C-alpha positions as CSV (number, residue, x, y, z in Angstrom):
1,M,-18.3,-10.0,-27.8
2,K,-19.9,-12.7,-25.7
3,S,-18.2,-13.3,-22.3
4,E,-17.1,-16.8,-21.6
5,K,-16.2,-18.4,-18.3
6,Q,-12.6,-18.7,-17.6
7,M,-10.4,-20.3,-14.9
8,L,-8.3,-18.0,-12.8
9,T,-6.1,-18.8,-9.8
10,Y,-6.0,-16.5,-6.8
11,S,-3.0,-16.9,-4.5
12,Y,-2.8,-15.5,-1.0
13,R,-0.1,-15.9,1.7
14,V,-1.2,-17.7,4.9
15,K,-0.5,-15.7,8.1
16,D,2.3,-17.2,10.1
17,G,1.4,-18.8,13.4
18,N,0.6,-22.1,15.0
19,V,-1.3,-23.1,11.9
20,A,2.0,-23.7,10.1
21,N,2.6,-26.8,12.3
22,K,-0.9,-28.1,11.4
23,L,-0.3,-27.5,7.7
24,N,3.1,-29.4,8.0
25,Q,1.2,-32.3,9.5
26,L,-1.3,-32.3,6.6
27,A,1.5,-32.1,4.1
28,R,3.1,-35.2,5.6
29,A,-0.2,-37.0,5.1
30,T,-0.3,-35.8,1.5
31,N,3.2,-37.2,0.9
32,F,2.2,-40.5,2.4
33,V,-0.7,-40.8,-0.1
34,W,1.5,-39.7,-3.0
35,N,4.2,-42.2,-2.1
36,Y,1.5,-45.0,-1.8
37,C,0.2,-44.2,-5.3
38,N,3.7,-44.1,-6.6
39,E,4.7,-47.5,-5.2
40,T,1.3,-49.1,-6.0
41,S,1.4,-47.9,-9.6
42,F,5.0,-49.0,-10.1
43,N,4.3,-52.5,-8.8
44,A,1.2,-52.8,-11.1
45,I,3.3,-51.9,-14.1
46,K,6.2,-54.2,-13.1
47,Q,4.1,-57.2,-12.2
48,R,1.1,-57.0,-14.6
49,G,2.2,-54.4,-17.1
50,K,-0.8,-52.3,-16.2
51,F,-0.9,-48.5,-15.8
52,L,-3.4,-47.6,-13.1
53,S,-5.9,-44.9,-13.9
54,K,-7.3,-42.4,-11.4
55,Y,-10.4,-44.6,-11.3
56,D,-8.3,-47.6,-10.2
57,F,-7.0,-45.7,-7.2
58,R,-10.5,-45.0,-5.9
59,P,-11.1,-48.3,-4.2
60,L,-7.5,-48.6,-3.2
61,T,-7.6,-45.4,-1.2
62,K,-11.1,-45.8,0.1
63,G,-11.4,-45.3,3.9
64,A,-7.9,-43.8,4.2
65,S,-9.3,-40.5,5.5
66,K,-10.3,-42.3,8.7
67,E,-6.7,-42.9,9.5
68,L,-5.2,-39.7,8.0
69,P,-5.9,-36.0,9.0
70,I,-7.0,-35.2,5.4
71,N,-10.4,-35.7,3.9
72,S,-11.4,-38.1,1.1
73,Q,-11.6,-35.3,-1.5
74,T,-8.0,-34.4,-0.9
75,I,-6.9,-38.0,-1.1
76,Q,-8.8,-38.3,-4.4
77,A,-7.1,-35.1,-5.7
78,I,-3.7,-36.4,-4.8
79,S,-4.2,-39.6,-6.8
80,D,-5.6,-37.7,-9.7
81,E,-2.7,-35.4,-9.8
82,Y,-0.3,-38.3,-9.6
83,V,-1.8,-39.9,-12.7
84,T,-1.7,-36.6,-14.5
85,R,2.0,-36.0,-13.8
86,R,2.9,-39.6,-14.6
87,K,1.3,-39.2,-18.0
88,Q,2.9,-35.8,-18.5
89,F,6.4,-36.9,-17.8
90,K,5.9,-40.3,-19.4
91,K,7.5,-42.2,-16.5
92,I,6.6,-45.4,-14.7
93,K,7.7,-44.0,-11.4
94,L,7.9,-40.4,-10.2
95,K,10.0,-38.8,-7.5
96,W,9.4,-39.8,-3.9
97,R,8.0,-37.0,-1.7
98,G,9.9,-36.7,1.6
99,R,11.0,-34.2,4.2
100,K,12.8,-32.0,1.7
101,S,9.8,-31.8,-0.6
102,L,7.9,-28.5,-0.4
103,G,4.5,-28.9,1.3
104,W,1.4,-29.3,-0.9
105,I,-2.2,-30.0,0.1
106,P,-4.9,-30.0,-2.6
107,F,-8.6,-29.6,-1.8
108,N,-11.9,-29.4,-3.5
109,G,-13.9,-26.2,-3.6
110,Q,-16.9,-27.9,-1.9
111,T,-14.8,-29.0,1.1
112,I,-13.8,-25.6,2.3
113,K,-15.5,-22.5,3.6
114,I,-14.3,-18.9,3.3
115,V,-15.3,-16.3,5.9
116,N,-13.7,-12.9,5.2
117,D,-9.9,-13.6,5.5
118,V,-10.3,-17.1,6.9
119,V,-10.5,-20.4,5.0
120,I,-11.9,-23.4,7.0
121,Y,-10.6,-26.8,6.0
122,D,-11.9,-29.8,7.9
123,G,-12.6,-27.5,10.9
124,I,-9.1,-25.9,10.8
125,K,-9.3,-22.1,10.6
126,I,-6.5,-20.7,8.5
127,R,-6.1,-17.0,8.2
128,F,-4.6,-15.4,5.0
129,W,-3.6,-12.0,3.8
130,K,-6.6,-11.0,1.6
131,H,-5.0,-8.4,-0.6
132,R,-7.7,-8.6,-3.2
133,E,-11.3,-9.8,-3.5
134,L,-11.9,-13.4,-4.5
135,L,-14.2,-13.6,-7.5
136,G,-16.1,-16.4,-9.1
137,N,-17.0,-20.0,-8.0
138,I,-14.2,-22.0,-6.4
139,K,-13.6,-25.3,-8.2
140,T,-10.3,-26.5,-6.7
141,G,-7.4,-25.2,-4.8
142,S,-4.4,-26.1,-2.7
143,F,-2.1,-25.1,0.2
144,C,1.5,-24.9,-1.0
145,Q,4.8,-24.0,0.6
146,D,7.7,-22.1,-0.9
147,S,11.5,-22.6,-0.3
148,R,11.5,-20.3,2.7
149,G,8.8,-22.4,4.5
150,R,6.0,-19.8,3.9
151,W,2.6,-21.2,3.2
152,Y,0.2,-19.9,0.5
153,V,-3.4,-20.8,-0.3
154,N,-4.5,-21.0,-3.9
155,F,-8.1,-20.9,-5.2
156,Q,-8.9,-21.9,-8.8
157,C,-12.1,-20.1,-9.7
158,E,-14.5,-20.0,-12.6
159,V,-15.1,-16.4,-13.5
160,I,-16.5,-14.2,-16.2
161,D,-13.8,-11.4,-16.5
162,K,-13.3,-10.3,-20.1
163,R,-10.9,-7.4,-20.3
164,P,-10.4,-5.0,-23.3
165,H,-7.5,-5.1,-25.6
166,G,-5.8,-2.4,-27.7
167,E,-5.2,-2.1,-31.5
168,R,-1.4,-2.9,-31.7
169,K,-0.4,-5.6,-34.1
170,I,3.1,-6.5,-33.3
171,G,5.9,-9.0,-33.5
172,I,8.2,-9.6,-30.5
173,D,11.8,-10.6,-30.6
174,L,13.1,-12.0,-27.3
175,G,16.6,-10.9,-26.4
176,L,19.3,-10.6,-23.8
177,K,20.2,-6.9,-23.9
178,D,16.5,-6.0,-24.1
179,K,14.2,-8.7,-22.8
180,A,11.4,-8.0,-25.3
181,I,11.6,-5.9,-28.4
182,C,8.4,-5.0,-30.3
183,S,8.2,-4.4,-34.1
184,D,6.7,-0.9,-33.4
185,G,10.0,0.1,-31.7
186,I,9.0,-0.3,-28.1
187,K,11.5,-2.2,-25.9
188,Y,11.1,-3.7,-22.5
189,D,14.2,-4.2,-20.4
190,R,15.3,-4.8,-16.9
191,E,18.7,-5.3,-15.2
192,N,20.4,-8.7,-15.2
193,L,19.3,-9.9,-11.8
194,T,21.8,-12.9,-11.8
195,K,24.8,-10.6,-12.3
196,K,23.4,-8.0,-9.8
197,Y,23.2,-10.4,-6.9
198,E,25.8,-13.1,-7.8
199,V,28.5,-11.5,-5.6
200,R,26.2,-11.3,-2.6
201,L,24.9,-14.8,-3.3
202,A,28.4,-16.3,-3.5
203,K,29.3,-14.6,-0.2
204,Y,26.3,-16.2,1.6
205,Q,27.0,-19.6,0.1
206,R,30.7,-19.5,1.2
207,A,29.5,-18.6,4.7
208,H,26.9,-21.5,4.6
209,K,24.1,-19.0,5.4
210,K,21.3,-21.1,4.1
211,K,18.5,-18.8,5.2
212,Q,20.0,-15.8,3.5
213,V,20.7,-17.8,0.3
214,K,17.0,-18.9,0.2
215,N,15.8,-15.3,0.8
216,L,18.0,-13.9,-2.0
217,H,16.9,-16.6,-4.4
218,A,13.3,-15.8,-3.6
219,K,13.9,-12.1,-4.1
220,I,15.4,-12.7,-7.5
221,K,12.5,-15.0,-8.5
222,N,9.9,-12.4,-7.3
223,K,11.6,-9.5,-9.2
224,R,11.8,-11.6,-12.4
225,K,8.1,-12.7,-12.0
226,D,7.0,-9.1,-11.3
227,F,8.7,-7.8,-14.5
228,S,7.1,-10.6,-16.6
229,H,3.6,-9.8,-15.2
230,K,3.9,-6.1,-15.8
231,V,5.2,-6.5,-19.4
232,S,2.7,-9.2,-20.4
233,N,-0.2,-7.1,-18.9
234,E,0.9,-4.0,-20.9
235,I,1.3,-5.9,-24.1
236,C,-2.0,-7.8,-23.8
237,S,-4.0,-4.7,-22.8
238,T,-2.7,-2.6,-25.7
239,S,-2.5,-5.2,-28.5
240,E,-4.8,-7.1,-30.7
241,I,-2.4,-9.5,-32.4
242,V,1.0,-10.5,-30.9
243,I,3.4,-12.9,-32.7
244,V,6.4,-14.2,-30.8
245,G,9.6,-15.9,-32.0
246,D,10.2,-19.5,-30.9
247,I,13.6,-18.9,-29.5
248,S,14.9,-22.0,-27.6
249,A,16.2,-21.1,-24.1
250,S,17.2,-24.7,-23.4
251,K,19.6,-24.8,-26.4
252,L,21.1,-21.4,-25.6
253,A,21.5,-22.4,-22.0
254,K,24.2,-24.8,-23.1
255,T,26.3,-22.0,-24.5
256,R,28.6,-19.4,-22.8
257,M,25.5,-17.1,-22.6
258,A,23.8,-19.5,-20.2
259,K,23.5,-17.2,-17.2
260,S,22.0,-14.4,-19.2
261,V,19.6,-16.7,-21.0
262,L,18.3,-18.2,-17.8
263,D,18.0,-14.8,-16.2
264,A,15.9,-13.5,-19.1
265,G,12.9,-15.6,-18.3
266,W,11.7,-16.0,-21.9
267,S,9.5,-19.0,-21.2
268,Q,7.8,-17.4,-18.2
269,L,7.0,-14.3,-20.3
270,T,5.6,-16.2,-23.3
271,T,3.5,-18.4,-20.9
272,M,2.0,-15.3,-19.3
273,L,1.3,-13.8,-22.7
274,H,-0.6,-16.9,-23.9
275,Y,-2.9,-17.3,-20.9
276,K,-3.5,-13.5,-20.5
277,A,-4.5,-13.3,-24.2
278,I,-7.5,-15.5,-23.4
279,R,-8.6,-13.1,-20.8
280,H,-8.2,-10.1,-23.0
281,G,-9.7,-11.7,-26.1
282,M,-6.7,-11.1,-28.3
283,V,-4.4,-13.4,-30.3
284,V,-0.9,-14.6,-29.3
285,K,0.9,-16.8,-31.9
286,K,4.4,-18.4,-31.9
287,V,6.3,-18.7,-35.2
288,S,9.8,-19.8,-36.2
289,E,12.3,-16.9,-35.9
290,K,14.8,-18.5,-38.3
291,W,16.4,-15.9,-40.6
292,S,14.6,-13.1,-38.8
293,T,17.8,-11.3,-37.8
294,Q,19.5,-11.6,-41.3
295,T,16.4,-10.9,-43.4
296,C,15.7,-7.3,-44.4
297,S,12.2,-6.4,-43.2
298,Y,11.8,-3.9,-46.1
299,C,12.9,-5.8,-49.2
300,G,12.6,-9.4,-47.8
301,V,16.0,-10.7,-48.8
302,I,19.1,-11.7,-47.0
303,P,21.7,-9.2,-48.1
304,E,25.5,-9.7,-48.0
305,S,25.7,-6.9,-45.3
306,A,23.4,-8.8,-42.8
307,P,25.0,-9.8,-39.5
308,K,25.8,-13.5,-39.7
309,G,27.2,-15.9,-37.1
310,I,28.3,-15.7,-33.5
311,S,31.1,-13.2,-34.4
312,A,28.4,-10.7,-35.5
313,L,26.4,-10.8,-32.2
314,G,27.9,-7.4,-31.3
315,V,26.4,-5.7,-34.4
316,R,23.4,-3.8,-33.2
317,N,22.7,-1.7,-36.3
318,W,23.3,-2.6,-40.0
319,K,22.5,-1.3,-43.5
320,C,20.9,-3.4,-46.2
321,S,23.2,-3.6,-49.2
322,E,20.1,-4.3,-51.4
323,C,17.7,-1.5,-50.6
324,E,20.0,0.6,-48.3
325,A,17.5,0.5,-45.4
326,I,19.1,1.1,-42.0
327,H,18.1,-1.4,-39.4
328,D,18.1,-1.7,-35.6
329,R,19.0,-5.4,-35.3
330,D,16.3,-6.3,-32.8
331,I,13.5,-4.2,-34.2
332,N,14.2,-5.6,-37.7
333,A,14.0,-9.1,-36.2
334,A,10.7,-8.3,-34.5
335,R,9.3,-6.9,-37.8
336,N,10.3,-10.1,-39.6
337,I,8.7,-12.3,-36.9
338,F,5.5,-10.4,-37.4
339,N,5.8,-10.7,-41.2
340,F,6.4,-14.5,-40.9
341,G,3.3,-14.9,-38.6
342,A,1.1,-12.7,-40.9
343,G,2.2,-14.7,-44.0
344,R,3.8,-11.7,-45.7
345,C,7.2,-13.3,-46.0
346,A,8.4,-16.9,-45.7
347,P,10.9,-17.6,-42.9
348,T,13.5,-18.6,-45.5
349,G,14.5,-15.0,-46.3
350,S,12.6,-15.0,-49.7
351,L,9.4,-13.2,-50.4
352,S,6.2,-15.2,-50.2
353,L,4.3,-15.9,-53.4
354,Q,0.9,-15.6,-51.5
């Protein structure tokens, strides 16, 4: 298979020190340019009914780098990002960036220089923890800040890094008891992090310990992200075709299961599966999971004995009254999801005529 160039993002934590003050200063300048673009764009829409493009901002921001501590490429990247987000969210005005906004400083790959574990931006030497080698050609990047005030540097690189995949052809049912259930019987699970830390979190919140609250939220986020990375890596490296159900986390988040649904991180996992599939040269597809729980994966019909409704959520195993096959509820759903994606069975519960 011919290797193609791909875009990968490498993220490194910046070493704490006096450089944090300098990055904060650059972030304030970034906010100033963002707010200028926001106000200028809003006035143009209000007064002339015109949406400014990224090319309209070029002459408007020309020469600003002489007054601000950021270079012209960074100013251009800010205006480009503003236009992109305005189109994405379909709004005539975006949120104002102020003191409470997390720091963000975009840059162009041609305006920085990397020497070992040091990135040089406009003469400013910024050291970072180089825990892995940086591969490929740097196209763009940014400095960004997390909720705890820690700075990170991100490099978006163009690389040729095709990784092998396996031979598994599976369907995946996303759940709460087990986070990901495969049609071949393999289940991926982790503890409910929200429930595990909710008592400690409430204790810190009542005591108004803001630093501990931020640290605990970051810990939960990192654990959830680590699990999603490990599972998606294993699935993509061992599979050829993966079909995932289109479960809606936003709808279920409005029910009594909201905490468990948000803790499951389904969207994060499916996003990782899709972009890692490109790197491994395999296929990830999303299909409707409607009727997947109630349909028998052997005979393809919805029997009277199938678990139906909210009252049957506790039923984990059931027997088909038509063909007498015994099902694990989640594995059966995963098999049906694979069948739906492979065109073997229509997602209405009836057998396909194809």
